[in-house]
N, C-alpha and C positions, 0 to 999 in steps of 0.2 A: 080089748083093742090096745094097742101102744098109742098111746098121746104124742104130739108133738108139739109142745111148747117152746115159749120165747119169754123166757124168766130172769135171767141173768145179761149181763155185759163183761165186755174185758177191754181194757185199755191199757194202751203200750204210753208210757210218759216216757219223754225224751228232751235232752237239754243240747247246746252247742256251746260247747268252752274251749276256747283258743282253736276254733275252726273244726272242731272235732264233737262228732254226737256221741253222747252217753246215755243209756238206756237205765232207767230205775228197775229193779228187783228189788221184790220184799219176801222176806223171808216168815212164812206164817209161823205163831207163838206155839210153843208144846203144848198148850193148854187147849188149843183148839182141838175138836173131835174129827174134823174132816181135815186130814192131809197134813198132819202136824210137823214143823220143822222144814215143809218144802219152799221150794223158792218159786216164786211166780211172780207174773206181771198183775196188775190190779183188775181184780174179780169181782163182781158184786150182782146182788138180786135187786130186780124191778118192785119199787112200791107201787100198791094199789093207784092207779089212774097215770102212774109215770111213762114218759116215753125213753126210748133207750138212750137218747141224747142225753137228758135230764138225768137218768140213772148212772152214765159214764161220770157225767161231770161232778155229781153227788158222790159217787165212790171213789173218785180220784183226791176230793177234796177231804171224804172222812179218814180214807186209809192213809194219806200221805201227806195231807195238808196243801196238795198242789192247786192252784187255779191256773187255766190255761193263759198263757201269751198266745198260742193259736192252737184251733182245734181242726180234728179232719176225720171224714168218715171213711173208714179204711173199706177198700173193695175187697172185705171176706166177712163170710159168717160163719164163725165156727160152730161146732157140733158134737156133743157126746150121749151117751146111752147111760140111763143110772136105771140100773136093775131092780133096784129097792121098790122103786115106784114105775118102773116099767113105761119110761117116758123117754123120748129124745127130746134134747134140749138144744134150741139154735141161739147161739149169742153174737150180737152184731158186736163188731169191733170198732172201736177208736181210736184216734191217736193224739196226744196234748204235747206239744211243746210247751215246756215250763223255762222259767226263766234261769239264765246261766247260775244265778248265785241263789236259788231258792233254799229255803230250808225246811228240809222234810220234816214231819211231824206224826208220828205213828200211831195209830189207833192200837187197841190193846187186843187186835187181830194178829197183828205181826210185832216179831221182836228184834228185827233187824233189816237194814236195806243197804244196799249199794249201788253205784253210778257206775258201770262198764261199757265200754265199748261192743259194738254188737256181737262180735264172736265170741267175747269173754260172759256177757249177758247171756247169751244162747246157750253156752255151755252150763250154766247155772240152772236153767229151766227144766223142768223134768216133763211135761207135758208136750206132745208134738204140734198142738195145736197152738202153744204160746210160743213155741219156738218159730212156726209158721207167721203168726202175727209180727212176731218182731221183724224176720226176715222180709215181710210186704212192707212194712212199714221203713224200715232201713233202703230197700229197692225203691219204692213207688212216693214217700213221703220226703225222706230226708235226702234223698239221693236223686229223685225223679222231677224235676221242675214243674212238666206239663201234669202230669198227674196229681201232683199236690196242688197247683191250682185250681185243677177240676174238682176237687174233691173237699177244698177247706169248706169249713164251715163257718157261720158268724159265733163269737164268741157272746156269750149273754153276758 
């Protein structure tokens, strides 16, 4: 029987520079086994006993060096099917606002990064779920004050 699991998270990172939102996208290293060279938002696996929120913060720090100025629980849980393991994966989505002058420090998992306005960032992303995450963050968090107020989490 196909199992349903929650072992990964996704994080949309943005900054506001000169009154314009820019989104961080990362290009996977060519040495990565899964999806080499692909542009993506931050994604990662939960560690044993870790909450999804803690995993999102850790993955953002590990993959980009970003620490949050603000943090949100995005009203979306993405999903995908892994045919190799016959599992359906549910992925909570978080948004992080970074400092406008943040210095990105990539892990070995990625070889490049860029900050783009929403439309350009969306064009770089391969997976429909990543595009949907970006769209929801842009609509409900960056440009949607009521939703942003209701979804904001305390930054640990």
